[in-house]
Kinemage of the C-alpha trace (Angstrom):
@kinemage 1
@onewidth
@group {chain A} dominant
@subgroup {mainchain}
@vectorlist {calphas} color= white
{ca met a 1} P 115.750 109.797 111.656
{ca lys a 2} L 112.573 108.823 113.489
{ca gly a 3} L 110.134 106.239 112.207
{ca ile a 4} L 107.415 103.834 113.300
{ca arg a 5} L 108.130 100.099 113.420
{ca leu a 6} L 106.218 97.002 114.469
{ca asn a 7} L 107.810 93.719 115.494
{ca ala a 8} L 104.518 91.840 115.825
{ca thr a 9} L 101.015 92.283 114.485
{ca gly a 10} L 98.182 93.286 116.786
{ca gly a 11} L 96.471 96.376 118.137
{ca pro a 12} L 97.724 99.969 118.013
{ca glu a 13} L 100.020 99.234 120.953
{ca val a 14} L 102.442 97.371 118.647
{ca leu a 15} L 103.441 100.651 116.965
{ca glu a 16} L 106.776 101.942 118.258
{ca leu a 17} L 108.679 105.140 117.484
{ca val a 18} L 112.339 104.242 116.939
{ca asp a 19} L 115.571 105.690 115.578
{ca leu a 20} L 116.363 104.474 112.061
{ca glu a 21} L 119.244 104.903 109.666
{ca val a 22} L 118.670 107.446 106.919
{ca pro a 23} L 117.809 105.386 103.819
{ca ala a 24} L 119.767 105.809 100.611
{ca pro a 25} L 117.709 105.828 97.410
{ca gly a 26} L 118.492 102.880 95.175
{ca pro a 27} L 118.447 102.838 91.377
{ca gly a 28} L 115.191 104.326 90.111
{ca gln a 29} L 114.251 105.634 93.562
{ca ile a 30} L 113.797 109.047 95.152
{ca arg a 31} L 114.104 109.934 98.824
{ca val a 32} L 111.298 112.138 100.128
{ca arg a 33} L 111.670 114.409 103.144
{ca gln a 34} L 108.077 114.179 104.267
{ca thr a 35} L 105.969 117.050 105.497
{ca ala a 36} L 102.739 115.058 105.838
{ca ile a 37} L 101.889 111.349 106.026
{ca gly a 38} L 98.484 109.909 105.200
{ca val a 39} L 96.807 107.494 107.615
{ca asn a 40} L 94.490 105.003 105.905
{ca tyr a 41} L 92.424 101.996 106.886
{ca ile a 42} L 94.750 99.732 104.918
{ca asp a 43} L 97.429 100.645 107.477
{ca thr a 44} L 95.303 99.077 110.218
{ca tyr a 45} L 94.887 95.919 108.122
{ca his a 46} L 98.673 95.653 107.765
{ca arg a 47} L 99.196 96.346 111.474
{ca ser a 48} L 96.596 93.798 112.612
{ca gly a 49} L 97.831 91.044 110.310
{ca leu a 50} L 94.681 90.953 108.180
{ca tyr a 51} L 96.961 91.811 105.253
{ca pro a 52} L 100.212 89.978 106.182
{ca leu a 53} L 103.577 91.753 106.332
{ca arg a 54} L 107.082 90.410 106.681
{ca leu a 55} L 108.158 91.449 110.185
{ca pro a 56} L 109.727 93.557 111.515
{ca ser a 57} L 108.254 96.227 109.299
{ca gly a 58} L 107.448 99.853 108.873
{ca leu a 59} L 103.908 101.015 108.186
{ca gly a 60} L 102.091 103.413 105.900
{ca met a 61} L 101.811 103.826 102.139
{ca glu a 62} L 101.101 107.512 101.580
{ca gly a 63} L 102.972 110.756 102.052
{ca ala a 64} L 103.999 114.075 100.552
{ca gly a 65} L 107.007 116.326 100.768
{ca glu a 66} L 110.139 117.341 98.923
{ca val a 67} L 112.620 115.205 97.022
{ca asp a 68} L 115.975 115.526 98.785
{ca ala a 69} L 117.955 112.842 96.932
{ca val a 70} L 117.594 110.763 93.783
{ca gly a 71} L 119.011 107.385 92.870
{ca glu a 72} L 120.762 106.271 89.727
{ca asp a 73} L 118.855 106.620 86.444
{ca val a 74} L 116.115 108.865 87.872
{ca thr a 75} L 115.012 111.506 85.367
{ca arg a 76} L 111.372 111.891 86.388
{ca phe a 77} L 112.195 114.093 89.432
{ca ala a 78} L 114.996 116.241 90.801
{ca pro a 79} L 115.892 117.405 94.320
{ca gly a 80} L 113.533 120.157 95.415
{ca asp a 81} L 110.489 118.830 93.541
{ca arg a 82} L 107.257 118.547 95.502
{ca val a 83} L 105.902 115.019 95.259
{ca ala a 84} L 103.350 112.672 96.747
{ca phe a 85} L 102.991 108.897 96.692
{ca ala a 86} L 100.336 106.396 97.730
{ca ser a 87} L 101.469 103.060 96.313
{ca gly a 88} L 104.138 102.122 98.821
{ca pro a 89} L 106.549 100.624 99.522
{ca ile a 90} L 105.267 100.256 103.062
{ca gly a 91} L 107.183 102.387 105.542
{ca ala a 92} L 105.816 105.885 105.056
{ca tyr a 93} L 105.449 106.476 108.817
{ca ala a 94} L 108.911 108.076 108.951
{ca glu a 95} L 110.660 111.399 108.499
{ca leu a 96} L 112.304 110.212 105.265
{ca his a 97} L 111.105 107.531 102.875
{ca cys a 98} L 112.451 106.083 99.632
{ca val a 99} L 109.975 105.291 96.873
{ca asp a 100} L 110.222 104.277 93.244
{ca ala a 101} L 110.215 107.386 91.067
{ca ala a 102} L 107.716 105.668 88.771
{ca arg a 103} L 105.242 105.386 91.684
{ca ala a 104} L 105.393 109.014 92.831
{ca val a 105} L 103.552 111.976 91.320
{ca arg a 106} L 104.303 115.675 91.108
{ca val a 107} L 102.167 117.903 93.352
{ca pro a 108} L 100.905 120.863 91.310
{ca glu a 109} L 100.639 124.486 92.336
{ca gly a 110} L 97.321 125.075 94.039
{ca val a 111} L 97.517 121.862 96.092
{ca asp a 112} L 99.502 121.984 99.339
{ca asp a 113} L 101.443 119.062 100.799
{ca arg a 114} L 98.906 118.283 103.504
{ca ala a 115} L 96.035 118.150 101.048
{ca ala a 116} L 98.115 115.922 98.762
{ca ala a 117} L 98.977 113.500 101.567
{ca ala a 118} L 95.396 113.495 102.819
{ca ala a 119} L 93.826 113.002 99.419
{ca leu a 120} L 96.033 111.028 97.053
{ca leu a 121} L 95.254 107.439 98.061
{ca lys a 122} L 91.667 108.219 99.000
{ca gly a 123} L 91.119 110.415 95.938
{ca met a 124} L 92.548 107.888 93.498
{ca thr a 125} L 90.359 105.261 95.149
{ca ala a 126} L 87.308 107.441 94.541
{ca glu a 127} L 88.428 108.126 90.972
{ca phe a 128} L 88.727 104.498 89.946
{ca leu a 129} L 85.553 103.463 91.785
{ca leu a 130} L 83.353 106.135 90.208
{ca leu a 131} L 84.946 106.446 86.768
{ca arg a 132} L 86.424 103.062 85.909
{ca cys a 133} L 85.325 100.218 88.207
{ca arg a 134} L 81.606 100.892 87.798
{ca pro a 135} L 81.221 104.235 85.990
{ca val a 136} L 78.471 106.454 87.387
{ca ala a 137} L 76.120 108.146 84.927
{ca pro a 138} L 74.246 111.429 85.437
{ca gly a 139} L 70.880 110.889 87.068
{ca glu a 140} L 71.773 107.546 88.649
{ca thr a 141} L 71.222 106.973 92.360
{ca val a 142} L 74.206 105.569 94.235
{ca leu a 143} L 74.662 104.300 97.794
{ca ile a 144} L 77.859 105.368 99.581
{ca his a 145} L 78.681 103.909 102.977
{ca ala a 146} L 80.807 105.620 105.658
{ca ala a 147} L 80.300 108.862 103.790
{ca ala a 148} L 81.834 111.065 106.494
{ca gly a 149} L 85.191 109.279 106.256
{ca gly a 150} L 88.117 110.280 104.089
{ca val a 151} L 87.177 108.231 101.017
{ca gly a 152} L 83.466 108.687 101.642
{ca gln a 153} L 83.612 112.483 101.596
{ca ile a 154} L 85.438 112.462 98.270
{ca leu a 155} L 83.032 109.888 96.818
{ca val a 156} L 80.011 112.005 97.773
{ca gln a 157} L 81.402 115.191 96.251
{ca trp a 158} L 82.686 113.521 93.095
{ca ala a 159} L 79.460 111.559 92.555
{ca lys a 160} L 77.484 114.794 92.848
{ca ala a 161} L 79.844 116.469 90.351
{ca leu a 162} L 79.050 113.612 87.950
{ca gly a 163} L 75.341 114.338 88.299
{ca ala a 164} L 74.361 111.410 90.529
{ca gln a 165} L 71.809 111.345 93.304
{ca val a 166} L 73.594 110.261 96.491
{ca ile a 167} L 72.240 108.183 99.351
{ca ala a 168} L 74.898 108.298 102.052
{ca thr a 169} L 75.251 106.412 105.319
{ca ala a 170} L 76.915 107.785 108.439
{ca gly a 171} L 77.503 106.634 111.989
{ca ser a 172} L 76.120 109.628 113.882
{ca ala a 173} L 73.840 112.615 113.458
{ca ala a 174} L 76.834 114.978 113.457
{ca lys a 175} L 78.514 112.989 110.703
{ca gly a 176} L 75.223 112.909 108.822
{ca asp a 177} L 75.035 116.712 108.954
{ca arg a 178} L 78.554 116.926 107.535
{ca val a 179} L 77.627 114.612 104.670
{ca arg a 180} L 74.578 116.725 103.843
{ca asp a 181} L 76.825 119.789 103.740
{ca leu a 182} L 78.912 117.989 101.107
{ca gly a 183} L 75.860 117.485 98.895
{ca ala a 184} L 74.334 114.122 99.829
{ca asp a 185} L 70.673 114.023 98.851
{ca his a 186} L 69.690 111.524 101.546
{ca val a 187} L 71.456 110.400 104.732
{ca ile a 188} L 70.850 107.120 106.576
{ca leu a 189} L 72.232 106.598 110.093
{ca tyr a 190} L 73.182 102.951 109.843
{ca gly a 191} L 73.382 102.472 113.614
{ca glu a 192} L 69.762 103.537 114.028
{ca gln a 193} L 67.992 102.806 110.738
{ca asp a 194} L 67.509 99.791 108.474
{ca val a 195} L 69.671 100.730 105.509
{ca ala a 196} L 67.969 98.483 102.950
{ca ala a 197} L 64.466 99.542 104.050
{ca glu a 198} L 65.422 103.220 103.803
{ca val a 199} L 67.044 102.752 100.385
{ca arg a 200} L 63.896 101.010 99.111
{ca arg a 201} L 61.727 103.797 100.518
{ca ile a 202} L 63.850 106.524 98.945
{ca thr a 203} L 63.969 104.780 95.565
{ca gly a 204} L 60.289 103.824 95.475
{ca gly a 205} L 61.156 100.163 95.973
{ca ala a 206} L 63.604 99.928 93.073
{ca gly a 207} L 66.895 99.893 94.976
{ca val a 208} L 70.154 101.390 93.724
{ca pro a 209} L 72.110 100.287 90.641
{ca val a 210} L 75.445 100.566 92.458
{ca ala a 211} L 76.624 100.625 96.071
{ca tyr a 212} L 80.121 101.488 97.316
{ca asp a 213} L 80.839 99.764 100.632
{ca ser a 214} L 84.050 100.243 102.625
{ca val a 215} L 82.586 99.112 105.957
{ca gly a 216} L 82.602 95.370 105.343
{ca ala a 217} L 80.930 92.861 107.642
{ca ala a 218} L 78.508 95.192 109.427
{ca thr a 219} L 76.885 96.595 106.281
{ca phe a 220} L 77.241 93.654 103.896
{ca glu a 221} L 73.727 92.205 104.147
{ca gly a 222} L 72.101 95.630 104.049
{ca thr a 223} L 74.064 96.540 100.958
{ca leu a 224} L 73.063 93.366 99.131
{ca ala a 225} L 69.424 94.010 99.976
{ca ser a 226} L 69.657 97.609 98.718
{ca leu a 227} L 70.565 96.758 95.119
{ca ser a 228} L 68.240 96.932 92.141
{ca arg a 229} L 68.030 94.177 89.542
{ca arg a 230} L 71.485 93.701 87.949
{ca gly a 231} L 72.903 96.034 90.586
{ca val a 232} L 76.627 96.237 91.304
{ca phe a 233} L 78.014 95.762 94.819
{ca val a 234} L 81.488 97.346 95.021
{ca ser a 235} L 83.099 96.076 98.238
{ca phe a 236} L 86.396 97.844 98.889
{ca gly a 237} L 87.050 97.878 102.637
{ca asn a 238} L 86.896 96.030 105.961
{ca ala a 239} L 86.377 98.773 108.566
{ca ser a 240} L 84.060 96.548 110.625
{ca gly a 241} L 85.765 93.297 109.673
{ca pro a 242} L 86.067 91.296 106.440
{ca pro a 243} L 82.821 90.765 104.523
{ca pro a 244} L 81.484 87.203 104.403
{ca ala a 245} L 81.756 84.770 101.529
{ca val a 246} L 78.815 84.694 99.115
{ca glu a 247} L 77.431 81.673 97.321
{ca pro a 248} L 77.126 82.669 93.629
{ca gly a 249} L 73.585 81.361 93.303
{ca arg a 250} L 72.468 83.883 95.883
{ca leu a 251} L 73.481 86.735 93.590
{ca met a 252} L 71.278 85.197 90.893
{ca arg a 253} L 68.294 84.812 93.202
{ca met a 254} L 68.549 88.408 94.434
{ca gly a 255} L 68.326 89.868 90.936
{ca ser a 256} L 71.356 88.826 88.881
{ca leu a 257} L 73.607 90.976 91.037
{ca phe a 258} L 77.299 91.680 90.472
{ca leu a 259} L 79.827 91.630 93.321
{ca thr a 260} L 83.353 92.970 92.864
{ca arg a 261} L 86.250 93.393 95.263
{ca pro a 262} L 88.637 95.841 93.558
{ca thr a 263} L 91.925 97.238 94.777
{ca leu a 264} L 93.592 100.500 93.800
{ca gly a 265} L 96.816 98.788 92.770
{ca asp a 266} L 95.148 97.146 89.790
{ca tyr a 267} L 93.844 100.517 88.564
{ca val a 268} L 97.145 102.415 88.837
{ca ala a 269} L 99.332 99.523 87.756
{ca thr a 270} L 101.328 101.591 85.260
{ca thr a 271} L 102.946 104.991 85.643
{ca ala a 272} L 100.602 106.367 82.973
{ca glu a 273} L 97.559 105.154 84.918
{ca leu a 274} L 98.996 106.573 88.133
{ca asp a 275} L 99.622 109.991 86.591
{ca ala a 276} L 96.154 110.091 85.020
{ca ser a 277} L 94.383 109.127 88.244
{ca ala a 278} L 96.393 111.520 90.423
{ca gly a 279} L 95.973 114.277 87.858
{ca ala a 280} L 92.200 113.859 87.949
{ca val a 281} L 92.223 114.069 91.750
{ca phe a 282} L 94.437 117.144 91.910
{ca ala a 283} L 92.386 118.876 89.193
{ca arg a 284} L 89.177 118.393 91.191
{ca ile a 285} L 90.860 119.733 94.332
{ca ala a 286} L 92.396 122.750 92.587
{ca ser a 287} L 89.058 123.622 90.957
{ca gly a 288} L 87.274 123.537 94.309
{ca glu a 289} L 84.894 120.773 93.204
{ca ile a 290} L 86.283 118.533 95.934
{ca glu a 291} L 87.053 119.837 99.408
{ca ile a 292} L 89.553 117.825 101.437
{ca glu a 293} L 88.732 117.868 105.116
{ca ile a 294} L 91.698 117.063 107.330
{ca gly a 295} L 89.708 116.225 110.412
{ca gln a 296} L 92.603 115.370 112.702
{ca thr a 297} L 96.388 115.666 112.714
{ca phe a 298} L 98.798 113.780 115.000
{ca pro a 299} L 102.562 114.041 115.483
{ca leu a 300} L 104.428 111.042 114.048
{ca ser a 301} L 105.172 109.975 117.617
{ca gln a 302} L 101.426 109.536 118.221
{ca ala a 303} L 100.735 107.034 115.439
{ca arg a 304} L 99.170 104.734 118.026
{ca ala a 305} L 96.628 107.410 118.994
{ca ala a 306} L 95.847 108.000 115.324
{ca his a 307} L 95.045 104.313 114.836
{ca glu a 308} L 92.955 104.220 118.002
{ca ala a 309} L 90.900 107.163 116.790
{ca leu a 310} L 90.470 105.683 113.326
{ca glu a 311} L 89.350 102.263 114.520
{ca ser a 312} L 86.954 103.663 117.131
{ca arg a 313} L 85.225 105.657 114.363
{ca gln a 314} L 86.012 108.931 116.113
{ca thr a 315} L 87.540 110.503 113.009
{ca val a 316} L 85.958 112.698 110.357
{ca gly a 317} L 87.525 113.199 106.949
{ca ser a 318} L 91.231 112.446 106.537
{ca thr a 319} L 93.847 111.797 109.202
{ca leu a 320} L 97.480 112.883 108.956
{ca leu a 321} L 100.717 112.245 110.787
{ca val a 322} L 103.189 115.134 110.801
{ca pro a 323} L 106.916 114.336 111.190
């Protein structure tokens, strides 16, 4: 089978398409013949070495397809079942991938494989951010950065479904138009406008009670300055580089602010949590409340090009690799 491997960390050029042995599912595992593979920013962090891997290694944590073999003691799935996964193990950039049955979910009727692969990791991220990390209440105003991206688009739509007012940031006028189409009440172009000044203007000087920031270094100061008293800064990505360290006293001086750095793994740590989160995502997709935009699709052999597009901010919505 074909798969992507890296022998050293670095830029997209370290990604190589190679021939691999077909993996055999171990006890408690299923083997998935993948029809779609999700490309996520965390993949670039693994590839670059920001999040260390043991090398040589595969890449990718998300995919969807059909179970074609099961290991010993697996009762959760059977060959022929449609499944998706987003919790690893790393190595999803391949035609076949073995995952723990307890970390995969069934894809329901009404959700196709590509939508599942494009939405599971990003959708579960949006679910835990909006519903469990810092629950959003109807009528609240929230700030969502990188709103035209895969997670951002889902956050905007889901926040609106919860009754929030959404201030969204985007990197270009075209991306801003897309975000408005998804329901954002206000759009700030962070390359051209002062985010904090615009947030204060929109909110009558109050600021927002919660901000969701996946951009990292480039937006960190603006996000801090956009928060209302006792506001919550949810930092969950590094698209522009890791955010800086913060001296705790500064949070006090800026209004008794809260800063959290959550990760999806801690919110889907059990199979029950995983099923509940994925079920909420798939229900929103099937109902039409959340539209999944697959902005670009690349053959598996062009994983390098997919990473180049993602890191140059040329993508809109979700990105897929197709075996």
